[in-house]
Structures are given as C-alpha cells and as structure tokens.
N, CA, C and O atoms as CSV, one atom per row, in Angstrom:
chain,resi,resn,atom,element,x,y,z
A,1,UNK,N,N,10.634,13.798,-19.178
A,1,UNK,CA,C,10.490,12.338,-19.025
A,1,UNK,C,C,10.792,11.255,-20.151
A,1,UNK,O,O,10.466,11.349,-21.335
A,2,UNK,N,N,11.679,9.906,-19.374
A,2,UNK,CA,C,12.021,8.871,-20.928
A,2,UNK,C,C,10.824,8.362,-21.118
A,2,UNK,O,O,9.842,7.941,-20.507
A,3,UNK,N,N,11.251,8.547,-22.201
A,3,UNK,CA,C,10.188,7.756,-23.540
A,3,UNK,C,C,10.304,5.984,-23.059
A,3,UNK,O,O,9.341,5.315,-23.433
A,4,UNK,N,N,11.249,5.333,-22.385
A,4,UNK,CA,C,11.030,3.844,-22.209
A,4,UNK,C,C,11.298,3.696,-21.170
A,4,UNK,O,O,12.257,3.034,-20.773
A,5,UNK,N,N,10.203,4.508,-20.249
A,5,UNK,CA,C,9.803,4.374,-19.052
A,5,UNK,C,C,8.410,3.896,-18.428
A,5,UNK,O,O,7.719,4.820,-17.998
A,6,UNK,N,N,7.881,2.603,-18.305
A,6,UNK,CA,C,6.708,2.012,-18.356
A,6,UNK,C,C,6.157,1.767,-16.907
A,6,UNK,O,O,6.894,1.086,-16.194
A,7,UNK,N,N,5.393,2.056,-16.547
A,7,UNK,CA,C,4.570,1.458,-15.239
A,7,UNK,C,C,4.814,0.455,-15.480
A,7,UNK,O,O,4.870,0.123,-16.664
A,8,UNK,N,N,5.146,-0.757,-14.121
A,8,UNK,CA,C,5.202,-1.592,-14.435
A,8,UNK,C,C,6.851,-2.022,-15.075
A,8,UNK,O,O,6.925,-3.250,-15.039
A,9,UNK,N,N,7.711,-1.622,-15.441
A,9,UNK,CA,C,8.529,-2.077,-15.726
A,9,UNK,C,C,9.608,-2.033,-14.240
A,9,UNK,O,O,9.240,-1.434,-13.229
A,10,UNK,N,N,11.093,-2.833,-14.326
A,10,UNK,CA,C,11.709,-3.089,-13.806
A,10,UNK,C,C,12.897,-2.748,-13.742
A,10,UNK,O,O,13.764,-3.430,-14.287
A,11,UNK,N,N,13.210,-1.520,-13.001
A,11,UNK,CA,C,14.963,-0.975,-13.818
A,11,UNK,C,C,15.683,-0.824,-12.588
A,11,UNK,O,O,15.226,-0.978,-11.456
A,12,UNK,N,N,17.240,-0.405,-13.020
A,12,UNK,CA,C,18.061,-0.597,-11.703
A,12,UNK,C,C,18.705,1.244,-11.192
A,12,UNK,O,O,19.563,2.085,-11.459
A,13,UNK,N,N,17.889,1.049,-10.579
A,13,UNK,CA,C,19.066,2.388,-10.223
A,13,UNK,C,C,19.500,3.291,-9.201
A,13,UNK,O,O,19.742,2.562,-8.239
A,14,UNK,N,N,19.827,4.967,-8.750
A,14,UNK,CA,C,21.179,4.673,-7.910
A,14,UNK,C,C,20.142,5.978,-7.076
A,14,UNK,O,O,19.559,7.005,-7.425
A,15,UNK,N,N,20.362,5.157,-5.734
A,15,UNK,CA,C,20.311,6.296,-4.839
A,15,UNK,C,C,20.613,8.400,-4.414
A,15,UNK,O,O,21.691,8.866,-4.043
A,16,UNK,N,N,19.415,9.150,-4.622
A,16,UNK,CA,C,20.445,10.358,-4.786
A,16,UNK,C,C,19.896,11.016,-3.899
A,16,UNK,O,O,19.898,12.220,-4.154
A,17,UNK,N,N,19.145,10.584,-2.411
A,17,UNK,CA,C,18.619,11.620,-1.898
A,17,UNK,C,C,17.939,10.627,-0.653
A,17,UNK,O,O,17.369,9.588,-0.984
A,18,UNK,N,N,18.026,10.967,0.592
A,18,UNK,CA,C,16.872,9.706,1.043
A,18,UNK,C,C,16.225,10.886,2.674
A,18,UNK,O,O,16.502,11.413,3.751
A,19,UNK,N,N,15.874,10.797,2.303
A,19,UNK,CA,C,13.908,11.848,3.422
A,19,UNK,C,C,13.653,10.556,3.818
A,19,UNK,O,O,13.724,9.439,3.307
A,20,UNK,N,N,13.158,11.292,5.457
A,20,UNK,CA,C,12.595,10.363,6.035
A,20,UNK,C,C,11.114,9.585,5.678
A,20,UNK,O,O,10.572,8.659,6.283
A,21,UNK,N,N,10.597,10.459,4.239
A,21,UNK,CA,C,8.936,10.128,4.194
A,21,UNK,C,C,9.535,8.829,2.703
A,21,UNK,O,O,8.857,8.028,2.059
A,22,UNK,N,N,10.905,9.120,2.642
A,22,UNK,CA,C,11.075,8.204,0.839
A,22,UNK,C,C,12.432,8.824,0.826
A,22,UNK,O,O,12.865,9.895,1.253
A,23,UNK,N,N,13.292,7.190,-0.180
A,23,UNK,CA,C,14.114,8.264,-1.060
A,23,UNK,C,C,14.277,8.203,-2.232
A,23,UNK,O,O,13.430,7.584,-2.876
A,24,UNK,N,N,15.636,8.934,-3.070
A,24,UNK,CA,C,15.258,10.035,-4.622
A,24,UNK,C,C,16.568,8.860,-5.318
A,24,UNK,O,O,17.723,8.665,-4.937
A,25,UNK,N,N,15.586,8.096,-6.744
A,25,UNK,CA,C,16.117,7.221,-6.611
A,25,UNK,C,C,16.523,7.661,-8.089
A,25,UNK,O,O,15.572,8.365,-8.430
A,26,UNK,N,N,17.427,7.622,-9.149
A,26,UNK,CA,C,18.182,8.466,-10.639
A,26,UNK,C,C,17.822,7.192,-11.263
A,26,UNK,O,O,18.413,6.132,-11.057
A,27,UNK,N,N,16.741,7.370,-12.097
A,27,UNK,CA,C,16.724,5.617,-13.038
A,27,UNK,C,C,17.292,6.191,-14.628
A,27,UNK,O,O,16.938,5.907,-15.772
A,28,UNK,N,N,18.196,7.002,-14.150
A,28,UNK,CA,C,18.631,7.306,-15.820
A,28,UNK,C,C,19.495,9.364,-15.792
A,28,UNK,O,O,18.967,9.857,-14.795
A,29,UNK,N,N,20.256,10.247,-16.304
A,29,UNK,CA,C,20.936,10.930,-16.088
A,29,UNK,C,C,19.850,12.662,-16.058
A,29,UNK,O,O,19.982,13.795,-15.596
A,30,UNK,N,N,18.597,11.707,-17.049
A,30,UNK,CA,C,17.414,13.240,-16.945
A,30,UNK,C,C,15.872,12.370,-15.589
A,30,UNK,O,O,14.851,12.818,-15.067
A,31,UNK,N,N,16.342,11.486,-15.580
A,31,UNK,CA,C,15.113,11.154,-14.762
A,31,UNK,C,C,14.985,10.561,-13.280
A,31,UNK,O,O,15.402,9.471,-12.889
A,32,UNK,N,N,14.462,11.320,-12.719
A,32,UNK,CA,C,14.222,10.685,-10.735
A,32,UNK,C,C,12.722,10.201,-10.276
A,32,UNK,O,O,11.682,10.562,-10.828
A,33,UNK,N,N,12.774,9.735,-9.690
A,33,UNK,CA,C,11.962,9.288,-9.472
A,33,UNK,C,C,11.611,8.292,-7.474
A,33,UNK,O,O,12.327,7.368,-7.089
A,34,UNK,N,N,10.365,8.883,-6.609
A,34,UNK,CA,C,10.493,8.286,-5.455
A,34,UNK,C,C,10.078,7.246,-5.018
A,34,UNK,O,O,8.884,6.968,-5.123
A,35,UNK,N,N,10.959,6.423,-4.423
A,35,UNK,CA,C,10.676,4.989,-3.501
A,35,UNK,C,C,10.057,6.025,-1.994
A,35,UNK,O,O,10.681,6.946,-1.466
A,36,UNK,N,N,8.478,5.419,-1.533
A,36,UNK,CA,C,8.703,6.420,-0.250
A,36,UNK,C,C,8.248,4.696,0.351
A,36,UNK,O,O,7.891,3.658,-0.206
A,37,UNK,N,N,8.457,5.050,1.522
A,37,UNK,CA,C,9.198,4.473,3.061
A,37,UNK,C,C,8.308,3.256,3.354
A,37,UNK,O,O,8.776,2.292,3.961
A,38,UNK,N,N,6.802,3.288,2.856
A,38,UNK,CA,C,6.074,1.860,2.653
A,38,UNK,C,C,5.912,1.584,1.578
A,38,UNK,O,O,4.852,1.033,1.280
A,39,UNK,N,N,7.017,1.890,0.446
A,39,UNK,CA,C,7.627,0.392,-0.580
A,39,UNK,C,C,9.335,-0.136,-0.526
A,39,UNK,O,O,9.881,-1.142,-0.977
A,40,UNK,N,N,9.647,0.567,-0.069
A,40,UNK,CA,C,11.600,0.149,0.563
A,40,UNK,C,C,11.103,-1.665,1.331
A,40,UNK,O,O,10.864,-2.233,0.266
A,41,UNK,N,N,10.966,-2.244,1.919
A,41,UNK,CA,C,10.706,-3.266,1.879
A,41,UNK,C,C,9.135,-4.234,2.219
A,41,UNK,O,O,8.137,-3.590,1.896
A,42,UNK,N,N,8.926,-5.213,2.630
A,42,UNK,CA,C,8.526,-5.621,3.355
A,42,UNK,C,C,8.781,-5.742,4.749
A,42,UNK,O,O,9.866,-6.001,5.270
A,43,UNK,N,N,7.120,-5.426,5.605
A,43,UNK,CA,C,6.961,-5.272,6.905
A,43,UNK,C,C,7.390,-3.272,6.911
A,43,UNK,O,O,7.417,-2.392,6.051
A,44,UNK,N,N,7.711,-3.365,8.723
A,44,UNK,CA,C,7.004,-1.851,8.925
A,44,UNK,C,C,8.961,-1.057,8.858
A,44,UNK,O,O,9.830,-1.754,9.382
A,45,UNK,N,N,9.335,0.129,8.301
A,45,UNK,CA,C,10.376,0.494,8.215
A,45,UNK,C,C,10.292,1.980,9.238
A,45,UNK,O,O,9.395,2.822,9.200
A,46,UNK,N,N,11.260,1.980,9.943
A,46,UNK,CA,C,10.422,2.735,10.990
A,46,UNK,C,C,11.582,4.022,10.943
A,46,UNK,O,O,11.407,5.118,11.477
A,47,UNK,N,N,12.929,3.566,10.093
A,47,UNK,CA,C,14.153,4.793,9.975
A,47,UNK,C,C,14.522,3.937,8.958
A,47,UNK,O,O,14.836,2.748,8.903
A,48,UNK,N,N,14.385,5.004,8.023
A,48,UNK,CA,C,14.835,4.691,6.285
A,48,UNK,C,C,16.395,4.241,5.902
A,48,UNK,O,O,16.851,3.314,5.232
A,49,UNK,N,N,16.846,5.067,6.462
A,49,UNK,CA,C,18.524,5.086,6.513
A,49,UNK,C,C,19.220,3.968,6.829
A,49,UNK,O,O,20.410,3.781,6.573
A,50,UNK,N,N,18.131,2.860,7.654
A,50,UNK,CA,C,18.365,1.463,8.428
A,50,UNK,C,C,18.549,0.916,7.171
A,50,UNK,O,O,19.622,0.315,7.131
A,51,UNK,N,N,17.986,0.883,6.211
A,51,UNK,CA,C,18.115,0.345,4.617
A,51,UNK,C,C,18.520,0.987,3.776
A,51,UNK,O,O,18.957,-0.031,3.239
A,52,UNK,N,N,18.869,1.904,2.971
A,52,UNK,CA,C,19.177,2.805,2.031
A,52,UNK,C,C,20.359,3.849,2.137
A,52,UNK,O,O,20.792,4.299,3.198
A,53,UNK,N,N,20.779,4.139,0.970
A,53,UNK,CA,C,22.405,5.288,1.519
A,53,UNK,C,C,22.337,5.647,0.414
A,53,UNK,O,O,22.016,4.868,-0.484
A,54,UNK,N,N,22.695,7.248,0.141
A,54,UNK,CA,C,22.619,8.183,-1.107
A,54,UNK,C,C,23.770,7.310,-1.386
A,54,UNK,O,O,24.566,7.019,-0.494
A,55,UNK,N,N,23.971,6.564,-3.500
A,55,UNK,CA,C,25.109,6.196,-4.162
A,55,UNK,C,C,24.356,4.326,-3.904
A,55,UNK,O,O,24.662,3.557,-4.816
A,56,UNK,N,N,23.417,3.684,-2.689
A,56,UNK,CA,C,23.438,2.589,-3.157
A,56,UNK,C,C,22.687,2.429,-4.818
A,56,UNK,O,O,22.147,3.412,-5.327
A,57,UNK,N,N,22.746,0.970,-5.605
A,57,UNK,CA,C,21.848,0.768,-6.591
A,57,UNK,C,C,20.715,0.003,-5.995
A,57,UNK,O,O,20.634,-0.606,-4.929
A,58,UNK,N,N,19.931,0.177,-6.881
A,58,UNK,CA,C,19.066,-0.578,-6.280
A,58,UNK,C,C,17.872,-1.401,-7.382
A,58,UNK,O,O,18.411,-0.949,-8.392
A,59,UNK,N,N,17.195,-1.883,-7.712
A,59,UNK,CA,C,16.404,-2.687,-8.740
A,59,UNK,C,C,14.898,-2.027,-7.920
A,59,UNK,O,O,14.593,-2.134,-6.732
A,60,UNK,N,N,13.940,-1.149,-9.337
A,60,UNK,CA,C,13.296,-0.621,-8.667
A,60,UNK,C,C,11.529,-1.364,-9.831
A,60,UNK,O,O,11.662,-1.789,-10.979
A,61,UNK,N,N,10.512,-1.321,-9.289
A,61,UNK,CA,C,9.326,-1.126,-10.515
A,61,UNK,C,C,8.552,-0.153,-10.277
A,61,UNK,O,O,7.995,0.047,-9.198
A,62,UNK,N,N,8.446,0.615,-11.398
A,62,UNK,CA,C,7.490,1.319,-11.623
A,62,UNK,C,C,5.817,1.428,-11.570
A,62,UNK,O,O,5.004,1.047,-12.411
A,63,UNK,N,N,5.580,2.133,-10.186
A,63,UNK,CA,C,4.219,1.979,-9.611
A,63,UNK,C,C,3.434,3.415,-10.523
A,63,UNK,O,O,2.234,3.603,-10.727
A,64,UNK,N,N,4.203,3.964,-10.789
A,64,UNK,CA,C,3.011,5.265,-11.358
A,64,UNK,C,C,4.005,6.532,-12.338
A,64,UNK,O,O,5.203,6.506,-12.055
A,65,UNK,N,N,3.694,7.320,-13.148
A,65,UNK,CA,C,3.930,8.053,-13.320
A,65,UNK,C,C,3.219,8.761,-14.110
A,65,UNK,O,O,2.695,8.449,-15.179
A,66,UNK,N,N,3.218,10.284,-13.220
A,66,UNK,CA,C,2.560,11.597,-13.993
A,66,UNK,C,C,3.351,12.621,-14.728
A,66,UNK,O,O,4.244,13.365,-14.324
A,67,UNK,N,N,2.885,12.502,-15.745
A,67,UNK,CA,C,3.472,13.434,-16.705
A,67,UNK,C,C,3.320,14.395,-16.531
A,67,UNK,O,O,4.359,14.967,-16.861
A,68,UNK,N,N,2.123,15.581,-15.930
A,68,UNK,CA,C,1.804,16.936,-15.847
A,68,UNK,C,C,3.009,17.107,-14.221
A,68,UNK,O,O,3.541,18.214,-14.132
A,69,UNK,N,N,3.185,16.592,-13.655
A,69,UNK,CA,C,3.568,16.832,-12.545
A,69,UNK,C,C,4.933,16.955,-12.522
A,69,UNK,O,O,5.510,17.903,-11.989
A,70,UNK,N,N,5.656,15.736,-13.259
A,70,UNK,CA,C,6.559,15.333,-13.252
A,70,UNK,C,C,7.389,13.897,-12.744
A,70,UNK,O,O,8.524,13.685,-13.171
A,71,UNK,N,N,6.770,13.016,-11.872
A,71,UNK,CA,C,7.158,12.536,-10.645
A,71,UNK,C,C,6.546,11.092,-10.682
A,71,UNK,O,O,5.321,10.979,-10.733
A,72,UNK,N,N,7.276,10.089,-10.660
A,72,UNK,CA,C,7.887,8.863,-11.349
A,72,UNK,C,C,7.328,7.940,-9.340
A,72,UNK,O,O,8.008,8.179,-8.342
A,73,UNK,N,N,6.585,7.393,-9.313
A,73,UNK,CA,C,6.132,6.221,-8.132
A,73,UNK,C,C,7.207,5.099,-8.341
A,73,UNK,O,O,7.574,4.705,-9.448
A,74,UNK,N,N,7.505,4.796,-7.555
A,74,UNK,CA,C,8.516,3.724,-7.453
A,74,UNK,C,C,8.590,3.318,-6.062
A,74,UNK,O,O,8.512,3.954,-5.011
A,75,UNK,N,N,8.916,0.965,-6.580
A,75,UNK,CA,C,9.009,0.801,-5.144
A,75,UNK,C,C,10.029,-0.561,-5.726
A,75,UNK,O,O,10.250,-1.096,-6.812
A,76,UNK,N,N,10.447,-0.725,-4.390
A,76,UNK,CA,C,11.888,-1.581,-4.345
A,76,UNK,C,C,10.602,-2.569,-3.690
A,76,UNK,O,O,10.472,-3.482,-4.505
A,77,UNK,N,N,9.794,-2.725,-2.774
A,77,UNK,CA,C,9.443,-4.029,-2.486
A,77,UNK,C,C,8.795,-4.849,-3.030
A,77,UNK,O,O,8.798,-6.080,-3.028
A,78,UNK,N,N,7.981,-3.777,-3.712
A,78,UNK,CA,C,7.439,-4.909,-5.653
A,78,UNK,C,C,8.413,-5.381,-5.955
A,78,UNK,O,O,7.958,-5.050,-7.049
A,79,UNK,N,N,9.623,-5.980,-6.189
A,79,UNK,CA,C,11.289,-6.408,-6.733
A,79,UNK,C,C,11.214,-7.477,-5.712
A,79,UNK,O,O,11.200,-8.208,-6.703
A,80,UNK,N,N,11.172,-8.030,-5.024
A,80,UNK,CA,C,11.237,-8.928,-3.781
A,80,UNK,C,C,10.517,-9.195,-3.730
A,80,UNK,O,O,9.522,-8.476,-3.640
A,81,UNK,N,N,10.523,-10.673,-3.756
A,81,UNK,CA,C,9.459,-11.619,-2.477
A,81,UNK,C,C,9.013,-11.830,-1.625
A,81,UNK,O,O,9.761,-12.351,-0.798
A,82,UNK,N,N,7.923,-11.666,-1.298
A,82,UNK,CA,C,7.546,-11.979,-0.079
A,82,UNK,C,C,7.503,-12.679,1.016
A,82,UNK,O,O,6.778,-13.666,0.888
A,83,UNK,N,N,8.090,-12.548,2.263
A,83,UNK,CA,C,8.795,-13.580,3.219
A,83,UNK,C,C,7.861,-13.964,3.782
A,83,UNK,O,O,7.075,-13.180,4.314
A,84,UNK,N,N,7.714,-15.215,3.806
A,84,UNK,CA,C,6.872,-16.707,4.387
A,84,UNK,C,C,5.870,-16.559,5.327
A,84,UNK,O,O,6.024,-17.319,6.283
A,85,UNK,N,N,4.700,-15.703,5.403
A,85,UNK,CA,C,4.088,-15.702,6.284
A,85,UNK,C,C,3.734,-17.027,7.696
A,85,UNK,O,O,2.693,-17.668,7.546
A,86,UNK,N,N,4.142,-17.177,8.285
A,86,UNK,CA,C,3.912,-17.439,9.273
A,86,UNK,C,C,2.544,-18.076,10.186
A,86,UNK,O,O,2.354,-17.674,11.334
A,87,UNK,N,N,1.863,-18.843,9.708
A,87,UNK,CA,C,0.238,-18.975,10.347
A,87,UNK,C,C,0.953,-19.186,12.254
A,87,UNK,O,O,1.581,-20.080,12.821
A,88,UNK,N,N,0.448,-17.925,12.647
A,88,UNK,CA,C,-0.391,-17.677,14.234
A,88,UNK,C,C,-1.459,-18.533,14.333
A,88,UNK,O,O,-2.576,-18.181,13.952
A,89,UNK,N,N,-1.208,-19.812,14.885
A,89,UNK,CA,C,-2.912,-20.298,15.161
A,89,UNK,C,C,-3.641,-19.782,17.266
A,89,UNK,O,O,-3.352,-20.255,18.365
A,90,UNK,N,N,-4.420,-18.871,16.909
A,90,UNK,CA,C,-4.393,-18.793,18.451
A,90,UNK,C,C,-5.008,-19.599,18.864
A,90,UNK,O,O,-5.929,-19.876,18.096
A,91,UNK,N,N,-4.987,-20.471,20.192
A,91,UNK,CA,C,-4.933,-21.071,20.989
A,91,UNK,C,C,-6.001,-19.947,22.052
A,91,UNK,O,O,-5.553,-18.947,22.613
A,92,UNK,N,N,-7.729,-20.500,22.148
A,92,UNK,CA,C,-8.353,-19.839,23.962
A,92,UNK,C,C,-7.995,-20.797,24.534
A,92,UNK,O,O,-7.628,-21.972,24.522
A,93,UNK,N,N,-8.289,-19.641,25.209
A,93,UNK,CA,C,-7.363,-19.021,26.899
A,93,UNK,C,C,-8.920,-19.885,27.496
A,93,UNK,O,O,-10.089,-19.738,27.141
A,94,UNK,N,N,-8.388,-20.660,28.373
A,94,UNK,CA,C,-9.230,-21.676,29.140
A,94,UNK,C,C,-8.643,-20.691,30.345
A,94,UNK,O,O,-7.510,-20.613,30.819
A,95,UNK,N,N,-10.349,-19.691,30.770
A,95,UNK,CA,C,-10.207,-19.523,32.076
A,95,UNK,C,C,-11.013,-20.068,32.861
A,95,UNK,O,O,-12.084,-20.610,32.589
A,96,UNK,N,N,-10.254,-19.866,34.355
A,96,UNK,CA,C,-12.038,-20.853,34.940
A,96,UNK,C,C,-12.681,-20.040,35.735
A,96,UNK,O,O,-12.567,-19.010,36.399
A,97,UNK,N,N,-13.407,-20.886,35.422
A,97,UNK,CA,C,-14.783,-20.356,36.682
A,97,UNK,C,C,-14.846,-19.370,37.893
A,97,UNK,O,O,-14.773,-20.160,38.835
A,98,UNK,N,N,-14.932,-18.220,38.393
A,98,UNK,CA,C,-15.192,-17.900,39.538
A,98,UNK,C,C,-15.940,-18.215,41.131
A,98,UNK,O,O,-17.090,-17.910,41.450
A,99,UNK,N,N,-14.942,-18.888,41.958
A,99,UNK,CA,C,-15.927,-20.053,42.956
A,99,UNK,C,C,-17.130,-19.226,42.809
A,99,UNK,O,O,-17.179,-18.008,42.639
A,100,UNK,N,N,-18.024,-20.010,42.894
A,100,UNK,CA,C,-19.792,-19.405,43.723
A,100,UNK,C,C,-18.950,-19.281,45.094
A,100,UNK,O,O,-17.743,-19.469,45.250
A,101,UNK,N,N,-19.885,-18.928,46.006
A,101,UNK,CA,C,-19.665,-18.158,47.487
A,101,UNK,C,C,-21.495,-18.550,47.945
A,101,UNK,O,O,-22.475,-17.963,47.486
A,102,UNK,N,N,-21.510,-19.875,49.118
A,102,UNK,CA,C,-23.268,-19.495,48.101
A,102,UNK,C,C,-22.982,-19.709,50.254
A,102,UNK,O,O,-22.195,-20.314,50.983
A,103,UNK,N,N,-24.029,-18.897,50.409
A,103,UNK,CA,C,-23.907,-18.542,51.949
A,103,UNK,C,C,-24.765,-19.510,53.080
A,103,UNK,O,O,-24.307,-19.677,54.210
A,104,UNK,N,N,-26.090,-20.139,52.637
A,104,UNK,CA,C,-26.568,-20.552,53.017
A,104,UNK,C,C,-27.277,-21.802,51.668
A,104,UNK,O,O,-27.058,-21.544,50.485
A,105,UNK,N,N,-27.915,-22.807,51.971
A,105,UNK,CA,C,-28.294,-24.032,51.169
A,105,UNK,C,C,-29.673,-23.262,50.722
A,105,UNK,O,O,-29.745,-23.768,49.602
A,106,UNK,N,N,-30.555,-22.601,50.776
A,106,UNK,CA,C,-31.201,-22.704,50.854
A,106,UNK,C,C,-32.176,-21.292,49.485
A,106,UNK,O,O,-33.347,-20.964,49.293
A,107,UNK,N,N,-30.543,-20.813,48.759
A,107,UNK,CA,C,-30.823,-19.696,48.501
A,107,UNK,C,C,-30.355,-20.451,47.078
A,107,UNK,O,O,-30.172,-19.590,46.217
A,108,UNK,N,N,-30.136,-21.647,46.639
A,108,UNK,CA,C,-29.853,-22.481,45.615
A,108,UNK,C,C,-30.711,-21.800,44.871
A,108,UNK,O,O,-31.438,-21.083,45.559
A,109,UNK,N,N,-30.994,-21.724,43.239
A,109,UNK,CA,C,-31.492,-22.584,42.826
A,109,UNK,C,C,-32.056,-20.901,41.885
A,109,UNK,O,O,-31.490,-19.929,42.384
A,110,UNK,N,N,-32.866,-20.588,40.887
A,110,UNK,CA,C,-33.262,-19.641,40.092
A,110,UNK,C,C,-33.782,-18.384,41.539
A,110,UNK,O,O,-33.603,-18.601,42.737
A,111,UNK,N,N,-34.236,-17.504,41.113
A,111,UNK,CA,C,-35.004,-16.617,41.692
A,111,UNK,C,C,-34.987,-15.301,41.263
A,111,UNK,O,O,-33.901,-14.749,41.086
A,112,UNK,N,N,-36.119,-14.666,41.054
A,112,UNK,CA,C,-36.692,-13.227,40.325
A,112,UNK,C,C,-35.475,-12.070,40.896
A,112,UNK,O,O,-34.790,-12.290,41.895
A,113,UNK,N,N,-35.373,-10.906,40.112
A,113,UNK,CA,C,-34.387,-9.973,40.764
A,113,UNK,C,C,-35.555,-9.400,42.627
A,113,UNK,O,O,-35.398,-9.206,43.832
A,114,UNK,N,N,-36.216,-9.398,41.950
A,114,UNK,CA,C,-37.685,-8.918,43.025
A,114,UNK,C,C,-37.485,-9.731,44.491
A,114,UNK,O,O,-37.269,-9.207,45.584
A,115,UNK,N,N,-37.629,-11.227,44.176
A,115,UNK,CA,C,-36.895,-12.074,45.254
A,115,UNK,C,C,-35.777,-11.731,46.185
A,115,UNK,O,O,-35.982,-11.593,47.391
A,116,UNK,N,N,-34.123,-11.537,45.422
A,116,UNK,CA,C,-33.214,-11.364,46.185
A,116,UNK,C,C,-32.758,-9.730,46.055
A,116,UNK,O,O,-31.638,-9.230,45.962
A,117,UNK,N,N,-33.929,-9.199,46.086
A,117,UNK,CA,C,-33.942,-7.386,46.155
A,117,UNK,C,C,-33.278,-7.330,47.561
A,117,UNK,O,O,-32.216,-6.738,47.754
A,118,UNK,N,N,-34.120,-8.124,48.736
A,118,UNK,CA,C,-33.916,-7.368,50.034
A,118,UNK,C,C,-32.495,-8.702,50.681
A,118,UNK,O,O,-31.858,-8.980,51.698
A,119,UNK,N,N,-32.622,-9.027,49.613
A,119,UNK,CA,C,-31.443,-10.261,50.260
A,119,UNK,C,C,-30.627,-9.870,50.646
A,119,UNK,O,O,-30.183,-9.828,51.793
A,120,UNK,N,N,-29.978,-9.174,48.843
A,120,UNK,CA,C,-29.114,-7.903,48.972
A,120,UNK,C,C,-29.070,-6.854,49.929
A,120,UNK,O,O,-28.319,-6.486,50.832
A,121,UNK,N,N,-29.658,-6.662,49.643
A,121,UNK,CA,C,-29.951,-5.297,50.643
A,121,UNK,C,C,-29.894,-5.143,52.820
A,121,UNK,O,O,-29.978,-4.489,53.859
A,122,UNK,N,N,-29.715,-6.206,52.203
A,122,UNK,CA,C,-29.164,-6.791,53.726
A,122,UNK,C,C,-28.041,-6.902,54.349
A,122,UNK,O,O,-27.724,-6.640,55.509
A,123,UNK,N,N,-27.188,-7.518,53.043
A,123,UNK,CA,C,-26.417,-8.242,53.080
A,123,UNK,C,C,-25.140,-7.132,52.293
A,123,UNK,O,O,-24.281,-7.757,51.672
A,124,UNK,N,N,-25.034,-6.024,52.295
A,124,UNK,CA,C,-25.263,-5.054,52.131
A,124,UNK,C,C,-24.774,-4.394,52.775
A,124,UNK,O,O,-23.579,-4.153,52.947
A,125,UNK,N,N,-25.890,-3.920,53.330
A,125,UNK,CA,C,-25.803,-3.372,55.398
A,125,UNK,C,C,-25.155,-3.936,56.251
A,125,UNK,O,O,-24.640,-3.298,57.169
A,126,UNK,N,N,-24.983,-5.899,56.077
A,126,UNK,CA,C,-23.717,-6.479,57.103
A,126,UNK,C,C,-22.750,-6.071,57.568
A,126,UNK,O,O,-22.055,-6.794,58.282
C-alpha cells in the first residue's frame, strides 16, 4: 500500500468498478479502495448506478486502512457538506370525541361495574 495514504486524508480517485454494494476507486496506480453504498451520498441510495459509473473522477475521504487485509475504506459523502435539515414540527392532531349515547337520564354519573353489569347484559340481549 502507498505510504502517503492516511486515514482522514481527502484524495481524488477514479471509479474502476461498480457493484451493488459499493464502488471501487483507484487512488493511484497501485492502490484501490472501496466506497460502500452507504458512503456515496447523504440520504438513501437504492441504486448506486444512479450516482457513479466507471471512469468518474471523485473526491474521497479515507475512513479506514486495513494493512493486513489490504483494504481501504473510502467515503464520498464525507467530502460533501451535509444538506440542510428541514425541521418538521409535528402538530398534534385534534380528534373529535365520540358522541356519548345516553338511553336514559338515570344512567348518568359514576356506577361500579357490578352495578352496570346487569344493565349491559339486558342491553346485549335486546
């Protein structure tokens, strides 16, 4: 691997391959890294082909270097300014109360379940 490549550095590279999970970017003649699909841009990427194609020149930030495995993790998203987040203020929905159906005026007020049970049984059989 190249000595000059360090984690955190921003490098211009060329896309050499595109896969469903990410894009391979050549950093120099001997070094290549992977931009995972989640690091392509801010927001959700369903199809990486909508953003990158072989031969594109891109600025990438080095996220990780694994010398043993020979892998370099890259990010295009980290080189771009995050889009302004629009604050969405959720307004509470006003629900209308269900109308109360009163069959007789004597049923008003608080009654225990025991007191109301017989009345409900009679209503359900009617």
